[in-house]
N, C-alpha and C positions, 0 to 999 in steps of 0.2 A: 841733563837727563835724556838718553836715547830712546825715543819713542818706538823706533823701529824694531828693538830687540824685544818688545812686548807683543808684536802682532806679526803678520806675514800678508803677502798678496792675496792670499786664499781667504784671509779674513776681511778681505777690503772689497767693497762692491761699488760701482758707479752707477749713476743714471737709472736707479731702480724705478719700476713703475708700481708703487705701493701707494694703497688708498688710506691707511689709518695708522695711528700709533700703534695699535696692537699688532699689526702686520709687520710692522719694521721690528718691533721688540722681539716677536716671534722667529722672524727671519734671522736676525742677528744671533739669537740664542741658539738657533739650529746651526748657524755657521761655527760658532765655537765648539758645539758638541760634535760636529763632523770632523773637526781638526784635533780632537781628542782633549780639549781643553776642561772638559767637564765629567764629573762621575755620574751625574744624573741631570739630564736636560730639564725634566719635570720639576726637580727641586729648586735648581737655579732660576727657571722662569718664574716659580712661586715667589722666591726672594725678591726678584727684581718687580713684580707687582706690588709686593708688600712696601718696598722702598718708595714706590711710586705714589703709594697713598699717603706718604708722610708730607711731602712737600714737592712743588715743581721741580722738574728736571730739565724743562725747557727754559732756555736763558733769552737771548735776543738775537738779531740779525740771523734768523733761520737755524740756530744752534739747538741741540739737545743732547744731554750727556746723562743717559739712564746708566744706573749702576747697582750691582748687587754683591755683598758680602757674604759667602756661604761656605760651607763645609762641602758643597758639591762642586766647588772650583779645585781644580788639581793644582793649577799655576797661575799667576797673575797673567792676564792676557786683555786685549781689547780688539773690537770689530768696528768696522766703520762702514757706512753707507752713505751716499749721496743720493737724493730724491729728485727724480724728474719733475713731478708735480709737488709743490710744497704742501705738506701736511697743515690741516688748521684745527685739528683736534687735540693737539698736545698742549697740556698745561703749562704755562711758561711764566716767567717773572714778568716778562712783557706780554700783556694780554694779546697784544696783535702780533706776536710772534707766528711766522708760518715756517716750518721746519722743513729744512732741504739738506741738512748735514747732521746725522745721528751718529754718536760714538758711545758703545756699549762696553762699559768696564766690568771685568769679570774679576773678583779679588777673593782670595781665600780668607776665612775667617783670621787666621792668625796674622794677616797683613793688614787689618781694618784701619789701623791708626798708622800706618807708615807708607806702603806702597799706594794704598787707596788715596790718601790725602796727597801724596806727592804726585800722583798721576793726574788728579783733578786739579790741582793748582797749576801743573804744566801745561794742561790743555788750555784752562781759562786764560793763563797768560799769553800763551802763543795766539789763541784764536781772538784776543784783544785786538790785534793787529790786523786790520781788514785785508792788507795784502796778503799775509799768509792765508787766511780764510779763503779768499777767492781763488787763490792757487788751488787749494784743495776741491772747492767747488767745481773749478773748471776742468780737473784732470779727466782725460778721456778714458782711462782704463785704471784697473786695480793697481797694476805694477807702476804706473806713473804716480798714482797718488801715494803709494808706498814709499816711493822715492823722495817725494816732498815732505814727508812728515818731518825730518830732521833739518829742513833747509831753512834756517831762520835768519832773516836780514839783520845786519848789525844795528844795534839801537842808534838813532840819530842823537846827536849831541844836543842837549837841551840847556837852555841859558839858565844860570842860576837864579832861583827864585828869593826874592828879598823876604827874609822872615818878618811876618806880620805881628808877632808878638803874642799872638793869640794860642790858647791851649785848650784842645778839645778832647775830652775823654769820650770813650765809648765802651759798650758792653754789647758782644754778640753771643746769640745762644739760638741753636736749632734744636728741634725734637730728637735727632739721632745724637747731636753733640759732638759731630766730627766735621763732614764736609763743608757746609755753609758756615758754620761758626767760624772756621779759620780762613775761608776764602772772602767772606765779608771782613774779616779784620784786616787782611793784606790790602783789599781795595781801599779801605778807609786811610790805612798808612800811607799808601801810594798816592792817593789823592791829596792827602795832607802835604806832603813833600811839594807836590805841583803847584800847591796854593800859598806855601809859606806858612803853614799851619802846624803845629805841634801836635800830633796825635799819639794818643796813648790807648791801647785797645785792651781790654780784660775780656778773655774766653773764658765762657761758662759752659764747659763741654763734657765729655763723657767721663773725664778724670777730676770733674770737680773744677774750681776756679783756678785759671792759670792767669799770671801775670796781674794779680790783683792789685787794684788802684790803692797806692799809699796815703797816708795822710797828707804828705806833701803835695802830692798830685791832686788830691781832693780839694786842698787849699788854694792851689794856684790856677787851677782850671778856671775857664770862663763859661763853659757848656758843656754838656752830655747828650750822647746820642745811644739810644736804646734800639739796637737792630736785633729784634728776638721774636721767636714764634713760641717759646715757652716763657714761664714767669723768670723774672731776672731776680736772683738771690740778692738779698740786703739792699734792696732799693733805696731804702731811706738814708743811706750814705750820700745820696745824690741829692736830697731834698732841698739843698741851698742852691742848686745850679737851674739855669734856664735848660729845658729838655726838648729834644726831638725824638719822638718815637715814630718807630717805623718797623717793617718786617725783615728778617734776616736776609732777605733775598734782595732788597732794595740797593743796598751799597755795591752790589755787582754790576747794577746797570746805572748808578746816578750817584757815586759816592762824593763827587765835587759838590752836586746840587746839595746833600744832606750836610755837608761842612758848612757851605755857605749859608744855608738855612740856620745852622747852628749858631754861627758868629753874627747873624742878623738878630736873632733872638737875644743874643747875650748883649747886644748894642741896645736894643730898645728895652729889655728887661734885666738890668745888670743882676749879678748874682748877689745873694745875702751871704752874711757872714757864716763862715763855716764853724759848726759846733761839733766836736769831736764826740763820739758816741762812747767809746770805751778806751780805745789805744791812745797812747800819748805820744807815741813815736813810731817810726817806720818799722822798728824791729818788733812792736808788738802787733803790728798789721800782719806780719808773716807768722802764719801757725808754727813753722818750724822754730821761732825764736821766742816763743812766748814762755815766761816763767811758768814752772808747774804748777804754782798755786793759782795763778791767774788762770791756766787752762782748765785746772779743775772747777774753779768758780764759774768761768763762762759756760762750761758744759752743763753744769747743774741748771744755770740760768736759762740756757738756750733750750734745754729739754722741757723745763716748766713752762716757757713762755709758749711752746708748741701744743702742751697738753691744756692750757688755761682755755682755748674755745672749745676743745671737746668735752672739758669738764662743765663748762658753762652751758654748753647746748644739751648735754645729757642730763645735767642737773634741772634745766628748766623745763625739759621735756618731761622729765620724771615727776616734777613739781606739778606740772599740769595736769597729769595723768591722776596723781594723788588727790588735788584740789577738786578736779572733776567729780572723781568718786565720790568725796566728801560732801561737796555742796549739793550734788543731785541725788545722793543715797544711792550711788551705783557700785558698792563694795563687790556684789556678787558679780557684775560685768568685769570689774578690775581683777578679780581672782579667776574668772572663767578663761581657760586656755583657748587661745585662737580668737577671742573678742576683739573688738577694735580698741577697747580701753587697755586690755592686755597687752596687746602689739604695741601700744604708745608706751606703756610701761617697760615692756622688753627693749624698745628703742632705745629710751634713755639710759636704762640699766646696762644695756651692751655698750653703750659709748663709755660709759664709767667703769664697767667691770671687765670689759674685752679690749677695748682699744687704748686706754689710758697708758697702762704699764708698757706696751710695745712701743708707742709713739714717745714716751718718756726716754726710753732706752735708745731708740734709733736716733733721735736728734741731739741726744746727749753725745753719742758715738759721731754724729755728723759735725758737731762743734769741733772735735778733736782732729777727725781725719777726713772731712768733707765727704763728697757723694760716694765714695767707694765703700764707706762704712754704713750706710743706711741699710743695706740687706743684712748683714751681720748683726746691725744694732736692733733691727725688727725682730731677728732670730732670737736674739738674747731676751727680749721682751716676752716673746711668746714663751720661751722656755721657763721665765720667771713665772709666769702665769701656769704653766702646766705643774710645776712643783710647789705651787702655793707659796712662793717667797714674797709675794706682794711687791710694794713698791721699791723695799730695800733691795730686793733681788734685781728688779728693774735698772736701778741706779748702778748697782754693781756691774749687771751686765753691759749697761751703757759705756762705762770706763773701760771694761775689758774689750769691747768691740772697738771702741775708739782708738785705744793705745795699740791693740794688736794690729789693726789696719794701719795706722801709722807707722809702725815697726815694718809690716810687710811692703809698704810703699816705698820704704828706704832701701830695703834690701833687694826688692824686686821691682825695677822701674820698668813702665810701659814705653819701651824704645825699641826701634829696630824691627825685625821681621815679625816678632810676637806681641807688638804693642797691642793690638786689637784683642788678643787672646787674654793677655795678661788683664786689661781694664774689665772685660766683659766676662770672665771666667774665673781666673785665678782669684781677684780680689774677692768677689761675692760668694763664691762656692767654697773656697778654702777657709775664708773668713767665717762663713757660717757654720761650717763643719767643725772647726776649731772652737770657736766661741761657744756654739751651741752645745758641743759634748762637754765643755769645761762647766757650763751652768747646770746641764742635767745630771751629770755624773760626779762632779767633783765638789761644787759649790752649793748644789741645791739643797742638800740635807740639811747642812748645818744652818744655812740661810733661813729654810723654811723654820727651824727649831728657834733661832733667834727671834723672828718675827712673830710666831706663835706665843713665845714666852713674853715679848713685849706686850702683845695684845691681852693676854690673860694678866699680866700686871696692872695694865691700865683698866681692865674690867673690874678688878679688885679694890681700886682706889675710891676711898670714902673719907668724908672728915677732913682731918688735917691734911692727909696725903692729897685730896682732891684740891683743897685750897692751894697748896704749893704747885701742883701741876697747872693748875688755871692761871696762877700769877705768872709763871714762867712763860706760858704760852702767849699770855696777854703782853708782857713784856717785849718777847720776840717779834710779835706782830708789828708793833709800833716802833721798834728800835731803828729799822730803816726803810719802812714804808714801801713794800715791794722789792726791796733789794735781797741780798742773799740770806740774811738772817730771818726775814719775813717769809721768804720762800721756802726756806728749811721749815719753819712752823706749819706753813700750809701743806707741805708734803706730808709731814708726819700725821697732821689731821685728817687728810684724804686717804692714807694708807691705813689709819686707824678704823675710818668709816668703812673702807672697802672689806675690813676683817670684822665688821660687826659692833664696833665700839663707838658711839655716836656722840659722846660728850665732848671730846676733844674740838669737833667741828663746830658745836653749837657755842662753844667758848670762843673760837677763831672768829665766826660769824658775828657775834655781839661786839667783840673787840674792834672789829674793822671800821665801826662807825665812830669810836671814841676820837680819834685823831681829827677826823672830818668836822664833827660837831664842835670839838674844842676849839678848832681855828674859827669856825664861824663865830661862836660866842665871844672869843676873845677879841676879834675885830669889831664886833658889835657894842660890846659892853666896855672894852678898854680900846675904843676907837681912837683915842688921840694920842696912843702909844705906837700906832701903826701907820705905815705909809699908805697912800692912796692905792697904790698897786697892791698892797697887801690887803687892803680893805675889799678890792675888786675880787682878788682871789678868794676871800673868805665868803662872799656873797655866795658862791657856787659850791663850795666843799661839802656843804651839808647834803646837797643832792647826790654828790657822788658817793657821801656815806650811806645813804639809804640804798644805793646800788651795790654796796659792798666794795666801793673802790678807795684804797688808801692813799692813791698818789697825789691826791689834791693838796695835801700838806706838805710835799716835797719842797716846795719854793722857800717855805719857812725854815724847814730843816736844813736847807743849802745855805741859807743866809746867816742862820745862829745856831749851828749843831750843838754847841757845847750847852745852850739854856734849853733849845726846843726839845733835843732827844730825851733828857730826864724828865721834862715836864709831860710828854706824850706817854712815855714808859711808865711813869708813876700811875697816872689814872688808867691805863690799859690793864696793868696788873691788878689792881682792885677789881675791874669789871671781870677779869678772867676767873679770880678767885670767887667772886660770887656766885657767877653761872656753873662753874664746875662744883662748888659747894651744894647746889640743890639740883645736882644730878641732870641737868637738862641736856636732852639729845637732839640732834638734827641730822637726817640722813640724806638731806637733799642738799647739795651744794651750790652756790651761786645763786641763790634765790633772793638775796639782799633782804628788804624789809618784810618781802611776803614769806620769809621764815617764820614769822609770827603765827601763823596758822599751821605749821608743820613739827613744831616742838613736841618732844616727848619727855616722859619722866615726871611730869606733873599735870594736874588737870589744866586744859588748854588756856584758859584766861589767866590762871596764876602763872603758869610757865612763861605766858607772853608779857605779863607784867614784870616778872623776874628778869627776863632776857633783855626787855629793852630798857626797863628801869635801871639795870646794872650798866648799860652803856650810857646812859643819862648821868648816873653817879660818877662814873669814870670821867666822862666828858667835862663835868664840872669841876672836878679835881685838877684835870690837865688844864682846862681855861684858867683857872685861878692862878696856877703855876706859871702859865705863859704870860699873863698879865704881869705879875709880880716880878718875874725875871727880865721881863721887857723893860718894865719902870725902873728896875735897878741898873740895868745896862745903860739906859739913857741917862739916870742921874750921874753915874760914873763918867760918861762922855762929857757931860755939861760941865763937871768937876774938873776934869782934865783940861777943857778947854778954857775953863776961867784961869 
């Protein structure tokens, strides 16, 4: 890359007597404006300061590279200044950095991901050579410095480093998702080559995850480095590896030190066995090669996993408001607009009624097409709320946003001059307009009609129909204990609740205790039929059941699905049928055992007795079947052994 093509002697100043970072930035911005590189000096200056607020642009060894991407820039350019008295007020990666060489980059918006990154990388690479940097600092005039910009010494031959056999993974992520993310990645890879360590870097930037670590890498790696200033996506993938955590800027000044630290950690605390979370091969790690059914399933599970904390937080907040009003006879305060209890009620209700569907849609879309789909996904969820289509509309909107953005990313890739414009404008804006319009004007009415019809049907259920519905919901809850069937039942119940039908969630909440209680009972009463490990798990599952958590029974299901699944499903179906038959309702999700005080449809003591008694009846049935089927299994194994 020829740096001299992007500047001129008039944009270069040497030995300036500047007293502060602000003076230096404003001087160089003024130089760019005088040379006709800017449409608006004020707007570009504002952009530079906004970038300064995100993370340090000072490096080490006297260097600072402030930069701004703006529509106020006519063409990519940079201005340079050397400072006679080094500046001490420039926020830098190295706290002791005293800035004496400032390079200000001015980048048009549409070149944010191309020229911007290439120019930054080129400067960082060249200025890592102390000889090159010293030549620029010692230049006596602007013409001399300009002539030295592209004078690069031939790299010295380095001896071949013996491969240590170590593999270190890394994840880099910065707030803007462009410059430091990629520069840190390059620094780590370069240092790895010099140390004989294989380094693979996953960049979590503006366009989502790039170079995602595959199952094979995760399995073969010895350690992982997180160089991030924002949250790492899917961090649980690296749970088995020794970790080094640092800022995204650290690899730029000490990449070798980080790799040595990672290797040292790996030697002192070796990695644990890698357990694959979902994908079974490299093809499934790659979003582009996922089977369609897998993509649909993962999308639904991702969306629901993100709304669960919102539902629990909203539900418990709402439960607190309801319980306080009932215990302390504050129903009037609860109903008075603007009162503290009313505000608490609105907070919980807002989380459930306003945020749940947009979050569901956004993260379903995110699962399919990564970060660019978040904006259109949220728009789809908001549209679903506007047209009253409830969770059904939210789910459909999530699919629509995800697959449309996936299509858009294939057809319009963020490369070349318009990379930044595509990532930050085309994807979110076009996606939102298209998906939002389809939701509002094409899909909205039919979905709202279907949703309302479903709710009306649920509201009319009683007697035999209620028994069937309750039994079906109960069976679904315990079929896969937190898997897709269970989550489908959960989503249905929450959607019904949001539309005013509270019976399904009362059924769901009671059934959630069945599997946990059954496992505890089976491992106590039928202790001799279960292993020590199973007995230990059984001691804890009843507590999880009281909190409404079904996953405690999963180890039993994995070990013996053919017998455990039917056993749990049978008891759960009975529980569901009983609760639904008595028309018990519950309008506060996530309250666990505290739901006893919030039930509707019968006098409170009678409702509590039926609701909890149904769970115990179902648990006894499932417990009996678990013991009988386990005894039968052991008998068959003994006969075969004989």
